[in-house]
C-alpha positions as CSV (number, residue, x, y, z in Angstrom):
1,M,108.7,76.7,89.7
2,E,106.8,74.6,87.2
3,G,105.4,71.6,88.8
4,A,106.5,72.5,92.2
5,K,104.3,70.8,95.0
6,E,105.4,73.1,97.8
7,G,106.3,76.8,98.1
8,I,109.2,78.4,99.9
9,V,109.2,81.5,102.2
10,V,111.3,84.2,100.7
11,A,110.5,87.1,103.3
12,G,109.3,87.0,106.8
13,G,108.0,83.8,108.1
14,Q,109.1,84.5,111.7
15,G,105.7,85.4,113.0
16,E,104.1,88.9,113.0
17,G,106.4,91.6,114.3
18,D,108.7,94.5,113.5
19,A,112.2,92.8,113.5
20,L,114.1,92.8,110.3
21,T,113.1,89.0,110.0
22,Q,109.4,89.8,110.3
23,L,106.6,91.5,108.5
24,N,103.3,92.8,109.9
25,G,100.6,92.9,107.2
26,P,102.7,92.5,104.0
27,N,100.6,93.8,101.2
28,G,102.1,95.2,97.9
29,L,105.2,93.7,96.4
30,F,107.6,94.3,93.6
31,V,110.4,92.0,92.3
32,D,113.2,93.5,90.3
33,T,115.4,91.9,87.5
34,L,117.9,90.7,90.1
35,G,115.3,88.9,92.1
36,T,115.2,91.5,94.9
37,L,111.8,91.5,96.7
38,Y,110.3,94.8,97.9
39,V,107.3,94.7,100.3
40,A,104.8,97.2,101.5
41,D,104.7,96.2,105.2
42,Y,101.6,98.2,106.1
43,G,101.4,97.1,109.9
44,N,104.9,98.5,110.4
45,H,104.4,101.5,108.1
46,R,107.6,100.8,106.1
47,V,108.9,99.3,102.8
48,M,111.3,96.5,103.1
49,R,113.9,95.1,100.6
50,W,114.9,91.4,100.7
51,T,117.8,90.2,98.5
52,Q,117.7,86.8,97.1
53,G,118.7,84.4,99.7
54,A,118.7,86.9,102.5
55,T,117.7,85.8,106.0
56,Q,116.5,89.3,107.0
57,G,115.3,92.4,105.2
58,T,116.3,96.0,105.1
59,I,114.2,99.0,105.8
60,I,114.5,101.3,102.7
61,V,111.8,103.9,103.7
62,G,109.6,104.5,106.6
63,G,109.7,102.4,109.8
64,N,109.7,105.6,111.8
65,G,106.2,105.0,113.3
66,R,102.9,105.9,111.8
67,G,102.5,109.5,110.7
68,A,102.4,112.1,107.8
69,G,106.1,113.1,107.9
70,A,108.3,112.9,104.9
71,N,110.0,109.8,106.3
72,Q,106.7,108.1,107.5
73,F,103.8,106.2,106.2
74,Y,100.4,105.5,107.5
75,V,99.4,102.1,106.0
76,P,101.5,101.7,102.9
77,I,99.6,99.2,100.7
78,G,101.3,99.2,97.3
79,L,104.6,100.0,95.5
80,S,106.1,100.3,92.2
81,F,109.3,101.4,90.4
82,D,109.6,103.6,87.3
83,R,112.2,102.8,84.6
84,H,114.6,105.2,86.3
85,G,114.5,103.4,89.6
86,N,112.2,105.9,91.4
87,L,110.0,104.3,94.1
88,Y,106.4,105.0,94.3
89,V,104.4,104.0,97.4
90,V,100.6,104.0,97.9
91,D,100.3,105.5,101.4
92,M,96.5,104.7,102.1
93,G,96.2,106.3,105.5
94,N,97.7,109.6,104.4
95,A,95.9,109.6,101.0
96,R,99.1,110.1,99.0
97,V,101.6,108.6,96.6
């Protein structure tokens, strides 16, 4: 927003926590061509998706507690998508992508 004097909250903003309206250590993010926001929520060990105008997010991967399982993260800090839509997550605590 060119010339904007104030920002707006597009994800979280409801205090720190693990509800679908909350984040706990948002770190990496990605915005797709539709304006959908993806957030690496390292404190909750999950990746969240927030569609434009949404009041809560959706867990797309992780969120099953901290761990090394195929459906778990241990401090996800970054993410990206390739041109085929595959998601890559930097899982710092497990030293893996």
